[in-house]
VEXSEDO-486119 format. One record per residue (C-alpha): residue number from 1; residue in one letter; x, y, z. Coordinates in steps of 0.25 Angstrom, whole numbers, plus 5000, padded with zeros to 4 digits. Layout:
<rs>
<r><i>NUM</i><aa>A</aa><x>X</x><y>Y</y><z>Z</z></r>
...
</rs>
This chain:
<rs>
<r><i>1</i><aa>M</aa><x>5155</x><y>5611</y><z>5604</z></r>
<r><i>2</i><aa>T</aa><x>5169</x><y>5612</y><z>5607</z></r>
<r><i>3</i><aa>T</aa><x>5177</x><y>5605</y><z>5617</z></r>
<r><i>4</i><aa>V</aa><x>5180</x><y>5616</y><z>5624</z></r>
<r><i>5</i><aa>A</aa><x>5164</x><y>5619</y><z>5626</z></r>
<r><i>6</i><aa>K</aa><x>5163</x><y>5603</y><z>5630</z></r>
<r><i>7</i><aa>A</aa><x>5172</x><y>5605</y><z>5640</z></r>
<r><i>8</i><aa>E</aa><x>5167</x><y>5617</y><z>5647</z></r>
<r><i>9</i><aa>E</aa><x>5153</x><y>5611</y><z>5646</z></r>
<r><i>10</i><aa>G</aa><x>5146</x><y>5607</y><z>5659</z></r>
<r><i>11</i><aa>T</aa><x>5152</x><y>5618</y><z>5669</z></r>
<r><i>12</i><aa>G</aa><x>5139</x><y>5618</y><z>5677</z></r>
<r><i>13</i><aa>S</aa><x>5135</x><y>5630</y><z>5682</z></r>
<r><i>14</i><aa>P</aa><x>5133</x><y>5643</y><z>5669</z></r>
<r><i>15</i><aa>Y</aa><x>5142</x><y>5651</y><z>5680</z></r>
<r><i>16</i><aa>A</aa><x>5153</x><y>5641</y><z>5681</z></r>
<r><i>17</i><aa>L</aa><x>5167</x><y>5641</y><z>5673</z></r>
<r><i>18</i><aa>S</aa><x>5172</x><y>5631</y><z>5663</z></r>
<r><i>19</i><aa>H</aa><x>5185</x><y>5624</y><z>5667</z></r>
<r><i>20</i><aa>L</aa><x>5191</x><y>5634</y><z>5657</z></r>
<r><i>21</i><aa>D</aa><x>5186</x><y>5647</y><z>5662</z></r>
<r><i>22</i><aa>A</aa><x>5189</x><y>5642</y><z>5676</z></r>
<r><i>23</i><aa>L</aa><x>5204</x><y>5640</y><z>5671</z></r>
<r><i>24</i><aa>E</aa><x>5204</x><y>5654</y><z>5662</z></r>
<r><i>25</i><aa>S</aa><x>5198</x><y>5661</y><z>5675</z></r>
<r><i>26</i><aa>E</aa><x>5209</x><y>5655</y><z>5683</z></r>
<r><i>27</i><aa>A</aa><x>5220</x><y>5660</y><z>5674</z></r>
<r><i>28</i><aa>V</aa><x>5214</x><y>5672</y><z>5672</z></r>
<r><i>29</i><aa>H</aa><x>5214</x><y>5675</y><z>5687</z></r>
<r><i>30</i><aa>I</aa><x>5230</x><y>5671</y><z>5688</z></r>
<r><i>31</i><aa>F</aa><x>5233</x><y>5681</y><z>5676</z></r>
<r><i>32</i><aa>R</aa><x>5225</x><y>5693</y><z>5682</z></r>
<r><i>33</i><aa>E</aa><x>5232</x><y>5687</y><z>5697</z></r>
<r><i>34</i><aa>V</aa><x>5245</x><y>5688</y><z>5692</z></r>
<r><i>35</i><aa>A</aa><x>5243</x><y>5703</y><z>5685</z></r>
<r><i>36</i><aa>G</aa><x>5240</x><y>5708</y><z>5699</z></r>
<r><i>37</i><aa>E</aa><x>5251</x><y>5701</y><z>5706</z></r>
<r><i>38</i><aa>F</aa><x>5264</x><y>5703</y><z>5699</z></r>
<r><i>39</i><aa>E</aa><x>5270</x><y>5714</y><z>5693</z></r>
<r><i>40</i><aa>N</aa><x>5277</x><y>5707</y><z>5680</z></r>
<r><i>41</i><aa>P</aa><x>5271</x><y>5695</y><z>5675</z></r>
<r><i>42</i><aa>V</aa><x>5272</x><y>5687</y><z>5660</z></r>
<r><i>43</i><aa>I</aa><x>5266</x><y>5676</y><z>5653</z></r>
<r><i>44</i><aa>L</aa><x>5275</x><y>5665</y><z>5648</z></r>
<r><i>45</i><aa>F</aa><x>5270</x><y>5663</y><z>5633</z></r>
<r><i>46</i><aa>S</aa><x>5276</x><y>5654</y><z>5623</z></r>
<r><i>47</i><aa>G</aa><x>5263</x><y>5654</y><z>5614</z></r>
<r><i>48</i><aa>G</aa><x>5260</x><y>5640</y><z>5619</z></r>
<r><i>49</i><aa>K</aa><x>5245</x><y>5636</y><z>5621</z></r>
<r><i>50</i><aa>D</aa><x>5247</x><y>5640</y><z>5638</z></r>
<r><i>51</i><aa>S</aa><x>5254</x><y>5652</y><z>5636</z></r>
<r><i>52</i><aa>I</aa><x>5245</x><y>5657</y><z>5624</z></r>
<r><i>53</i><aa>L</aa><x>5233</x><y>5651</y><z>5634</z></r>
<r><i>54</i><aa>M</aa><x>5239</x><y>5661</y><z>5646</z></r>
<r><i>55</i><aa>L</aa><x>5239</x><y>5673</y><z>5637</z></r>
<r><i>56</i><aa>H</aa><x>5224</x><y>5671</y><z>5633</z></r>
<r><i>57</i><aa>L</aa><x>5221</x><y>5672</y><z>5647</z></r>
<r><i>58</i><aa>A</aa><x>5229</x><y>5682</y><z>5649</z></r>
<r><i>59</i><aa>L</aa><x>5223</x><y>5692</y><z>5641</z></r>
<r><i>60</i><aa>K</aa><x>5210</x><y>5685</y><z>5646</z></r>
<r><i>61</i><aa>A</aa><x>5213</x><y>5690</y><z>5661</z></r>
<r><i>62</i><aa>F</aa><x>5216</x><y>5706</y><z>5657</z></r>
<r><i>63</i><aa>A</aa><x>5207</x><y>5707</y><z>5645</z></r>
<r><i>64</i><aa>P</aa><x>5205</x><y>5718</y><z>5639</z></r>
<r><i>65</i><aa>A</aa><x>5220</x><y>5723</y><z>5646</z></r>
<r><i>66</i><aa>A</aa><x>5231</x><y>5716</y><z>5640</z></r>
<r><i>67</i><aa>V</aa><x>5239</x><y>5705</y><z>5646</z></r>
<r><i>68</i><aa>P</aa><x>5248</x><y>5713</y><z>5659</z></r>
<r><i>69</i><aa>F</aa><x>5260</x><y>5704</y><z>5656</z></r>
<r><i>70</i><aa>S</aa><x>5270</x><y>5700</y><z>5645</z></r>
<r><i>71</i><aa>L</aa><x>5274</x><y>5688</y><z>5639</z></r>
<r><i>72</i><aa>L</aa><x>5286</x><y>5677</y><z>5640</z></r>
<r><i>73</i><aa>H</aa><x>5290</x><y>5669</y><z>5631</z></r>
<r><i>74</i><aa>V</aa><x>5303</x><y>5659</y><z>5632</z></r>
<r><i>75</i><aa>D</aa><x>5307</x><y>5656</y><z>5619</z></r>
<r><i>76</i><aa>T</aa><x>5316</x><y>5643</y><z>5618</z></r>
<r><i>77</i><aa>G</aa><x>5320</x><y>5646</y><z>5603</z></r>
<r><i>78</i><aa>H</aa><x>5314</x><y>5633</y><z>5600</z></r>
<r><i>79</i><aa>N</aa><x>5298</x><y>5638</y><z>5599</z></r>
<r><i>80</i><aa>F</aa><x>5287</x><y>5634</y><z>5590</z></r>
<r><i>81</i><aa>P</aa><x>5287</x><y>5645</y><z>5579</z></r>
<r><i>82</i><aa>E</aa><x>5272</x><y>5645</y><z>5580</z></r>
<r><i>83</i><aa>V</aa><x>5271</x><y>5646</y><z>5593</z></r>
<r><i>84</i><aa>L</aa><x>5280</x><y>5658</y><z>5593</z></r>
<r><i>85</i><aa>Q</aa><x>5274</x><y>5665</y><z>5582</z></r>
<r><i>86</i><aa>Y</aa><x>5261</x><y>5662</y><z>5591</z></r>
<r><i>87</i><aa>R</aa><x>5267</x><y>5669</y><z>5601</z></r>
<r><i>88</i><aa>D</aa><x>5270</x><y>5682</y><z>5594</z></r>
<r><i>89</i><aa>R</aa><x>5258</x><y>5684</y><z>5588</z></r>
<r><i>90</i><aa>V</aa><x>5251</x><y>5683</y><z>5601</z></r>
<r><i>91</i><aa>V</aa><x>5260</x><y>5692</y><z>5607</z></r>
<r><i>92</i><aa>A</aa><x>5257</x><y>5703</y><z>5597</z></r>
<r><i>93</i><aa>A</aa><x>5244</x><y>5701</y><z>5596</z></r>
<r><i>94</i><aa>H</aa><x>5241</x><y>5706</y><z>5611</z></r>
<r><i>95</i><aa>G</aa><x>5254</x><y>5716</y><z>5611</z></r>
<r><i>96</i><aa>L</aa><x>5260</x><y>5707</y><z>5624</z></r>
<r><i>97</i><aa>R</aa><x>5274</x><y>5708</y><z>5628</z></r>
<r><i>98</i><aa>L</aa><x>5282</x><y>5696</y><z>5623</z></r>
<r><i>99</i><aa>H</aa><x>5296</x><y>5692</y><z>5632</z></r>
<r><i>100</i><aa>V</aa><x>5304</x><y>5681</y><z>5625</z></r>
<r><i>101</i><aa>A</aa><x>5316</x><y>5674</y><z>5634</z></r>
<r><i>102</i><aa>S</aa><x>5324</x><y>5668</y><z>5623</z></r>
<r><i>103</i><aa>V</aa><x>5331</x><y>5653</y><z>5626</z></r>
<r><i>104</i><aa>Q</aa><x>5340</x><y>5656</y><z>5614</z></r>
<r><i>105</i><aa>D</aa><x>5344</x><y>5669</y><z>5619</z></r>
<r><i>106</i><aa>Y</aa><x>5348</x><y>5662</y><z>5632</z></r>
<r><i>107</i><aa>I</aa><x>5356</x><y>5651</y><z>5622</z></r>
<r><i>108</i><aa>D</aa><x>5362</x><y>5662</y><z>5615</z></r>
<r><i>109</i><aa>R</aa><x>5370</x><y>5666</y><z>5628</z></r>
<r><i>110</i><aa>G</aa><x>5374</x><y>5655</y><z>5632</z></r>
<r><i>111</i><aa>V</aa><x>5365</x><y>5655</y><z>5645</z></r>
<r><i>112</i><aa>L</aa><x>5359</x><y>5642</y><z>5640</z></r>
<r><i>113</i><aa>K</aa><x>5363</x><y>5629</y><z>5631</z></r>
<r><i>114</i><aa>E</aa><x>5354</x><y>5623</y><z>5622</z></r>
<r><i>115</i><aa>R</aa><x>5349</x><y>5609</y><z>5627</z></r>
<r><i>116</i><aa>P</aa><x>5354</x><y>5596</y><z>5619</z></r>
<r><i>117</i><aa>D</aa><x>5340</x><y>5593</y><z>5618</z></r>
<r><i>118</i><aa>G</aa><x>5337</x><y>5605</y><z>5611</z></r>
<r><i>119</i><aa>T</aa><x>5325</x><y>5609</y><z>5620</z></r>
<r><i>120</i><aa>R</aa><x>5325</x><y>5624</y><z>5625</z></r>
<r><i>121</i><aa>N</aa><x>5314</x><y>5622</y><z>5634</z></r>
<r><i>122</i><aa>P</aa><x>5323</x><y>5621</y><z>5648</z></r>
<r><i>123</i><aa>L</aa><x>5330</x><y>5632</y><z>5642</z></r>
<r><i>124</i><aa>Q</aa><x>5318</x><y>5642</y><z>5645</z></r>
<r><i>125</i><aa>T</aa><x>5320</x><y>5645</y><z>5660</z></r>
<r><i>126</i><aa>L</aa><x>5331</x><y>5653</y><z>5661</z></r>
<r><i>127</i><aa>P</aa><x>5327</x><y>5663</y><z>5650</z></r>
<r><i>128</i><aa>L</aa><x>5314</x><y>5663</y><z>5657</z></r>
<r><i>129</i><aa>T</aa><x>5319</x><y>5664</y><z>5670</z></r>
<r><i>130</i><aa>E</aa><x>5327</x><y>5675</y><z>5666</z></r>
<r><i>131</i><aa>K</aa><x>5317</x><y>5682</y><z>5658</z></r>
<r><i>132</i><aa>I</aa><x>5308</x><y>5681</y><z>5671</z></r>
<r><i>133</i><aa>Q</aa><x>5318</x><y>5689</y><z>5679</z></r>
<r><i>134</i><aa>S</aa><x>5323</x><y>5699</y><z>5668</z></r>
<r><i>135</i><aa>E</aa><x>5308</x><y>5703</y><z>5666</z></r>
<r><i>136</i><aa>R</aa><x>5304</x><y>5703</y><z>5682</z></r>
<r><i>137</i><aa>F</aa><x>5292</x><y>5694</y><z>5678</z></r>
<r><i>138</i><aa>D</aa><x>5286</x><y>5692</y><z>5692</z></r>
<r><i>139</i><aa>A</aa><x>5274</x><y>5681</y><z>5685</z></r>
<r><i>140</i><aa>V</aa><x>5277</x><y>5672</y><z>5675</z></r>
<r><i>141</i><aa>F</aa><x>5263</x><y>5665</y><z>5668</z></r>
<r><i>142</i><aa>G</aa><x>5267</x><y>5652</y><z>5663</z></r>
<r><i>143</i><aa>G</aa><x>5256</x><y>5642</y><z>5656</z></r>
<r><i>144</i><aa>G</aa><x>5260</x><y>5630</y><z>5665</z></r>
<r><i>145</i><aa>R</aa><x>5248</x><y>5621</y><z>5666</z></r>
<r><i>146</i><aa>R</aa><x>5247</x><y>5609</y><z>5679</z></r>
<r><i>147</i><aa>D</aa><x>5243</x><y>5599</y><z>5669</z></r>
<r><i>148</i><aa>E</aa><x>5255</x><y>5600</y><z>5662</z></r>
<r><i>149</i><aa>E</aa><x>5266</x><y>5594</y><z>5671</z></r>
<r><i>150</i><aa>K</aa><x>5269</x><y>5589</y><z>5684</z></r>
<r><i>151</i><aa>A</aa><x>5277</x><y>5603</y><z>5686</z></r>
<r><i>152</i><aa>R</aa><x>5267</x><y>5612</y><z>5682</z></r>
<r><i>153</i><aa>A</aa><x>5256</x><y>5603</y><z>5690</z></r>
<r><i>154</i><aa>K</aa><x>5261</x><y>5608</y><z>5704</z></r>
<r><i>155</i><aa>E</aa><x>5265</x><y>5622</y><z>5701</z></r>
<r><i>156</i><aa>R</aa><x>5255</x><y>5634</y><z>5706</z></r>
<r><i>157</i><aa>V</aa><x>5248</x><y>5645</y><z>5695</z></r>
<r><i>158</i><aa>F</aa><x>5257</x><y>5655</y><z>5702</z></r>
<r><i>159</i><aa>S</aa><x>5272</x><y>5648</y><z>5702</z></r>
<r><i>160</i><aa>L</aa><x>5282</x><y>5656</y><z>5713</z></r>
<r><i>161</i><aa>R</aa><x>5296</x><y>5655</y><z>5705</z></r>
<r><i>162</i><aa>D</aa><x>5310</x><y>5661</y><z>5712</z></r>
<r><i>163</i><aa>E</aa><x>5318</x><y>5671</y><z>5709</z></r>
<r><i>164</i><aa>F</aa><x>5325</x><y>5660</y><z>5700</z></r>
<r><i>165</i><aa>S</aa><x>5312</x><y>5657</y><z>5694</z></r>
<r><i>166</i><aa>Q</aa><x>5311</x><y>5642</y><z>5699</z></r>
<r><i>167</i><aa>W</aa><x>5300</x><y>5636</y><z>5704</z></r>
<r><i>168</i><aa>D</aa><x>5299</x><y>5630</y><z>5717</z></r>
<r><i>169</i><aa>P</aa><x>5288</x><y>5620</y><z>5721</z></r>
<r><i>170</i><aa>R</aa><x>5289</x><y>5622</y><z>5735</z></r>
<r><i>171</i><aa>R</aa><x>5286</x><y>5635</y><z>5733</z></r>
<r><i>172</i><aa>Q</aa><x>5273</x><y>5634</y><z>5727</z></r>
<r><i>173</i><aa>R</aa><x>5261</x><y>5643</y><z>5732</z></r>
<r><i>174</i><aa>P</aa><x>5248</x><y>5638</y><z>5736</z></r>
<r><i>175</i><aa>E</aa><x>5237</x><y>5644</y><z>5727</z></r>
<r><i>176</i><aa>L</aa><x>5223</x><y>5641</y><z>5733</z></r>
<r><i>177</i><aa>W</aa><x>5209</x><y>5648</y><z>5728</z></r>
<r><i>178</i><aa>N</aa><x>5218</x><y>5652</y><z>5717</z></r>
<r><i>179</i><aa>L</aa><x>5226</x><y>5662</y><z>5724</z></r>
<r><i>180</i><aa>Y</aa><x>5240</x><y>5664</y><z>5719</z></r>
<r><i>181</i><aa>N</aa><x>5251</x><y>5670</y><z>5727</z></r>
<r><i>182</i><aa>G</aa><x>5261</x><y>5678</y><z>5718</z></r>
<r><i>183</i><aa>R</aa><x>5271</x><y>5684</y><z>5730</z></r>
<r><i>184</i><aa>H</aa><x>5285</x><y>5682</y><z>5724</z></r>
<r><i>185</i><aa>A</aa><x>5298</x><y>5688</y><z>5728</z></r>
<r><i>186</i><aa>P</aa><x>5306</x><y>5697</y><z>5720</z></r>
<r><i>187</i><aa>G</aa><x>5313</x><y>5689</y><z>5707</z></r>
<r><i>188</i><aa>E</aa><x>5302</x><y>5678</y><z>5710</z></r>
<r><i>189</i><aa>H</aa><x>5290</x><y>5677</y><z>5701</z></r>
<r><i>190</i><aa>V</aa><x>5279</x><y>5668</y><z>5698</z></r>
<r><i>191</i><aa>R</aa><x>5274</x><y>5659</y><z>5689</z></r>
<r><i>192</i><aa>V</aa><x>5262</x><y>5658</y><z>5685</z></r>
<r><i>193</i><aa>F</aa><x>5252</x><y>5647</y><z>5678</z></r>
<r><i>194</i><aa>P</aa><x>5238</x><y>5652</y><z>5674</z></r>
<r><i>195</i><aa>L</aa><x>5237</x><y>5638</y><z>5666</z></r>
<r><i>196</i><aa>S</aa><x>5240</x><y>5631</y><z>5677</z></r>
<r><i>197</i><aa>N</aa><x>5226</x><y>5625</y><z>5680</z></r>
<r><i>198</i><aa>W</aa><x>5223</x><y>5621</y><z>5664</z></r>
<r><i>199</i><aa>T</aa><x>5225</x><y>5609</y><z>5656</z></r>
<r><i>200</i><aa>E</aa><x>5230</x><y>5606</y><z>5642</z></r>
<r><i>201</i><aa>L</aa><x>5216</x><y>5604</y><z>5639</z></r>
<r><i>202</i><aa>D</aa><x>5210</x><y>5618</y><z>5647</z></r>
<r><i>203</i><aa>V</aa><x>5220</x><y>5625</y><z>5638</z></r>
<r><i>204</i><aa>W</aa><x>5216</x><y>5620</y><z>5624</z></r>
<r><i>205</i><aa>Q</aa><x>5201</x><y>5620</y><z>5629</z></r>
<r><i>206</i><aa>Y</aa><x>5204</x><y>5635</y><z>5632</z></r>
<r><i>207</i><aa>I</aa><x>5211</x><y>5638</y><z>5619</z></r>
<r><i>208</i><aa>A</aa><x>5199</x><y>5632</y><z>5610</z></r>
<r><i>209</i><aa>R</aa><x>5190</x><y>5641</y><z>5620</z></r>
<r><i>210</i><aa>E</aa><x>5196</x><y>5654</y><z>5619</z></r>
<r><i>211</i><aa>G</aa><x>5200</x><y>5651</y><z>5604</z></r>
<r><i>212</i><aa>I</aa><x>5215</x><y>5656</y><z>5609</z></r>
<r><i>213</i><aa>E</aa><x>5225</x><y>5654</y><z>5595</z></r>
<r><i>214</i><aa>L</aa><x>5236</x><y>5644</y><z>5597</z></r>
<r><i>215</i><aa>P</aa><x>5248</x><y>5642</y><z>5589</z></r>
<r><i>216</i><aa>E</aa><x>5245</x><y>5631</y><z>5578</z></r>
<r><i>217</i><aa>I</aa><x>5255</x><y>5620</y><z>5584</z></r>
<r><i>218</i><aa>Y</aa><x>5247</x><y>5618</y><z>5594</z></r>
<r><i>219</i><aa>F</aa><x>5236</x><y>5610</y><z>5583</z></r>
<r><i>220</i><aa>A</aa><x>5241</x><y>5600</y><z>5574</z></r>
<r><i>221</i><aa>H</aa><x>5250</x><y>5602</y><z>5563</z></r>
<r><i>222</i><aa>E</aa><x>5258</x><y>5594</y><z>5553</z></r>
<r><i>223</i><aa>R</aa><x>5275</x><y>5595</y><z>5560</z></r>
<r><i>224</i><aa>E</aa><x>5285</x><y>5589</y><z>5557</z></r>
<r><i>225</i><aa>V</aa><x>5290</x><y>5583</y><z>5571</z></r>
<r><i>226</i><aa>F</aa><x>5300</x><y>5572</y><z>5576</z></r>
<r><i>227</i><aa>R</aa><x>5300</x><y>5562</y><z>5588</z></r>
<r><i>228</i><aa>R</aa><x>5306</x><y>5563</y><z>5601</z></r>
<r><i>229</i><aa>S</aa><x>5306</x><y>5559</y><z>5615</z></r>
<r><i>230</i><aa>G</aa><x>5291</x><y>5556</y><z>5610</z></r>
<r><i>231</i><aa>M</aa><x>5288</x><y>5569</y><z>5605</z></r>
<r><i>232</i><aa>W</aa><x>5285</x><y>5577</y><z>5594</z></r>
<r><i>233</i><aa>L</aa><x>5295</x><y>5587</y><z>5589</z></r>
<r><i>234</i><aa>T</aa><x>5297</x><y>5598</y><z>5581</z></r>
<r><i>235</i><aa>A</aa><x>5312</x><y>5600</y><z>5575</z></r>
<r><i>236</i><aa>G</aa><x>5316</x><y>5616</y><z>5575</z></r>
<r><i>237</i><aa>E</aa><x>5329</x><y>5624</y><z>5579</z></r>
<r><i>238</i><aa>W</aa><x>5330</x><y>5618</y><z>5591</z></r>
<r><i>239</i><aa>G</aa><x>5333</x><y>5604</y><z>5583</z></r>
<r><i>240</i><aa>G</aa><x>5326</x><y>5593</y><z>5576</z></r>
<r><i>241</i><aa>A</aa><x>5324</x><y>5577</y><z>5574</z></r>
<r><i>242</i><aa>K</aa><x>5337</x><y>5569</y><z>5577</z></r>
<r><i>243</i><aa>D</aa><x>5341</x><y>5557</y><z>5572</z></r>
<r><i>244</i><aa>G</aa><x>5331</x><y>5547</y><z>5572</z></r>
<r><i>245</i><aa>E</aa><x>5321</x><y>5556</y><z>5574</z></r>
<r><i>246</i><aa>R</aa><x>5311</x><y>5557</y><z>5562</z></r>
<r><i>247</i><aa>V</aa><x>5305</x><y>5569</y><z>5557</z></r>
<r><i>248</i><aa>E</aa><x>5289</x><y>5568</y><z>5553</z></r>
<r><i>249</i><aa>K</aa><x>5279</x><y>5576</y><z>5551</z></r>
<r><i>250</i><aa>R</aa><x>5265</x><y>5575</y><z>5560</z></r>
<r><i>251</i><aa>Q</aa><x>5253</x><y>5581</y><z>5565</z></r>
<r><i>252</i><aa>V</aa><x>5256</x><y>5587</y><z>5579</z></r>
<r><i>253</i><aa>R</aa><x>5253</x><y>5598</y><z>5588</z></r>
<r><i>254</i><aa>Y</aa><x>5258</x><y>5603</y><z>5599</z></r>
<r><i>255</i><aa>R</aa><x>5251</x><y>5602</y><z>5614</z></r>
<r><i>256</i><aa>T</aa><x>5262</x><y>5611</y><z>5620</z></r>
<r><i>257</i><aa>V</aa><x>5274</x><y>5621</y><z>5614</z></r>
<r><i>258</i><aa>G</aa><x>5286</x><y>5625</y><z>5620</z></r>
<r><i>259</i><aa>D</aa><x>5301</x><y>5623</y><z>5615</z></r>
<r><i>260</i><aa>M</aa><x>5300</x><y>5615</y><z>5601</z></r>
<r><i>261</i><aa>S</aa><x>5310</x><y>5605</y><z>5606</z></r>
<r><i>262</i><aa>C</aa><x>5304</x><y>5600</y><z>5617</z></r>
<r><i>263</i><aa>T</aa><x>5290</x><y>5601</y><z>5614</z></r>
<r><i>264</i><aa>G</aa><x>5282</x><y>5589</y><z>5604</z></r>
<r><i>265</i><aa>A</aa><x>5271</x><y>5588</y><z>5597</z></r>
<r><i>266</i><aa>V</aa><x>5260</x><y>5578</y><z>5598</z></r>
<r><i>267</i><aa>D</aa><x>5252</x><y>5572</y><z>5585</z></r>
<r><i>268</i><aa>S</aa><x>5239</x><y>5578</y><z>5584</z></r>
<r><i>269</i><aa>D</aa><x>5227</x><y>5581</y><z>5573</z></r>
<r><i>270</i><aa>A</aa><x>5222</x><y>5591</y><z>5584</z></r>
<r><i>271</i><aa>T</aa><x>5222</x><y>5605</y><z>5574</z></r>
<r><i>272</i><aa>T</aa><x>5209</x><y>5611</y><z>5582</z></r>
<r><i>273</i><aa>L</aa><x>5209</x><y>5616</y><z>5595</z></r>
<r><i>274</i><aa>D</aa><x>5196</x><y>5604</y><z>5600</z></r>
<r><i>275</i><aa>A</aa><x>5206</x><y>5594</y><z>5594</z></r>
<r><i>276</i><aa>V</aa><x>5218</x><y>5598</y><z>5603</z></r>
<r><i>277</i><aa>I</aa><x>5208</x><y>5597</y><z>5614</z></r>
<r><i>278</i><aa>A</aa><x>5203</x><y>5585</y><z>5611</z></r>
<r><i>279</i><aa>E</aa><x>5218</x><y>5579</y><z>5609</z></r>
<r><i>280</i><aa>I</aa><x>5221</x><y>5584</y><z>5624</z></r>
<r><i>281</i><aa>A</aa><x>5209</x><y>5581</y><z>5630</z></r>
<r><i>282</i><aa>A</aa><x>5213</x><y>5565</y><z>5625</z></r>
<r><i>283</i><aa>S</aa><x>5228</x><y>5568</y><z>5629</z></r>
<r><i>284</i><aa>R</aa><x>5234</x><y>5560</y><z>5641</z></r>
<r><i>285</i><aa>L</aa><x>5249</x><y>5569</y><z>5640</z></r>
<r><i>286</i><aa>T</aa><x>5251</x><y>5583</y><z>5645</z></r>
<r><i>287</i><aa>E</aa><x>5255</x><y>5591</y><z>5634</z></r>
<r><i>288</i><aa>R</aa><x>5270</x><y>5593</y><z>5640</z></r>
<r><i>289</i><aa>G</aa><x>5271</x><y>5579</y><z>5643</z></r>
<r><i>290</i><aa>A</aa><x>5267</x><y>5576</y><z>5629</z></r>
<r><i>291</i><aa>T</aa><x>5276</x><y>5584</y><z>5621</z></r>
<r><i>292</i><aa>R</aa><x>5287</x><y>5593</y><z>5628</z></r>
<r><i>293</i><aa>A</aa><x>5300</x><y>5586</y><z>5630</z></r>
<r><i>294</i><aa>D</aa><x>5306</x><y>5595</y><z>5641</z></r>
<r><i>295</i><aa>D</aa><x>5296</x><y>5589</y><z>5651</z></r>
<r><i>296</i><aa>K</aa><x>5302</x><y>5577</y><z>5649</z></r>
<r><i>297</i><aa>L</aa><x>5316</x><y>5580</y><z>5652</z></r>
<r><i>298</i><aa>S</aa><x>5314</x><y>5574</y><z>5667</z></r>
<r><i>299</i><aa>E</aa><x>5303</x><y>5570</y><z>5675</z></r>
<r><i>300</i><aa>A</aa><x>5303</x><y>5585</y><z>5680</z></r>
<r><i>301</i><aa>A</aa><x>5308</x><y>5591</y><z>5671</z></r>
<r><i>302</i><aa>M</aa><x>5296</x><y>5603</y><z>5671</z></r>
<r><i>303</i><aa>E</aa><x>5297</x><y>5604</y><z>5686</z></r>
<r><i>304</i><aa>D</aa><x>5313</x><y>5606</y><z>5687</z></r>
<r><i>305</i><aa>R</aa><x>5310</x><y>5616</y><z>5676</z></r>
<r><i>306</i><aa>K</aa><x>5301</x><y>5624</y><z>5683</z></r>
<r><i>307</i><aa>R</aa><x>5310</x><y>5623</y><z>5695</z></r>
<r><i>308</i><aa>E</aa><x>5321</x><y>5630</y><z>5686</z></r>
<r><i>309</i><aa>G</aa><x>5312</x><y>5642</y><z>5681</z></r>
<r><i>310</i><aa>Y</aa><x>5305</x><y>5635</y><z>5670</z></r>
<r><i>311</i><aa>F</aa><x>5289</x><y>5638</y><z>5668</z></r>
</rs>
């Protein structure tokens, strides 16, 4: 019996939904609600596991019809090649339209400047918000989950953003009985988080149950890495090891995927879905807490970025 099957045993009534079925049903309802309320929604799609899961749920929500939304990726220019290859393959397979907002374009035009630490994650906000405004997207699906980080934990499923794409926690709306208020003024839009109530473990159990393909970097593999700020980083166009930082080959995998400059790998021998699920079940650190340097810039790093217009 698989790990997922064991997790879904003991639901009681034969008509009761398992916890994964309940989460799936909620997400499908949210996708359909947005399709009915908004004129021009878009799904943020980076090729990471949460955006892959969102797209899988959107495909389910509207099958056998096509997904009525396009995709949007904010490309930092420092992405993992395996993830970009996966992104392009999935877009082509489903005949989807992909919008790309490039951080490199903004740097080349002198609108943004490289940071001294080389990370471009904090530079994504302006390309994202200007792309939303230029394409007039009125709803933007994001893969944020409440278990990831405390700022995301207090955000609603429908999160109103003002005409500058900024988030004001005081404007949060009640969402009693799964009733979502998508009303917004001209120029405003709503960020929508259909995975809000999922945990990292839920995500992996659902991926295993559905047989969803993922980029190979989510599983244990040998990679040359170096240690910085307690994380194993990979060299790339963004930079590499400094004096005193030793490059070594280790067996690692990635729990979350973002800009190469701030996304750390973890030591792992989990080469299968069941092994990954067992590893996550035993972990006491969230994926972002363990492997994202951009969330460690300050105690309120994520909330500050969200107020400015970040995911």
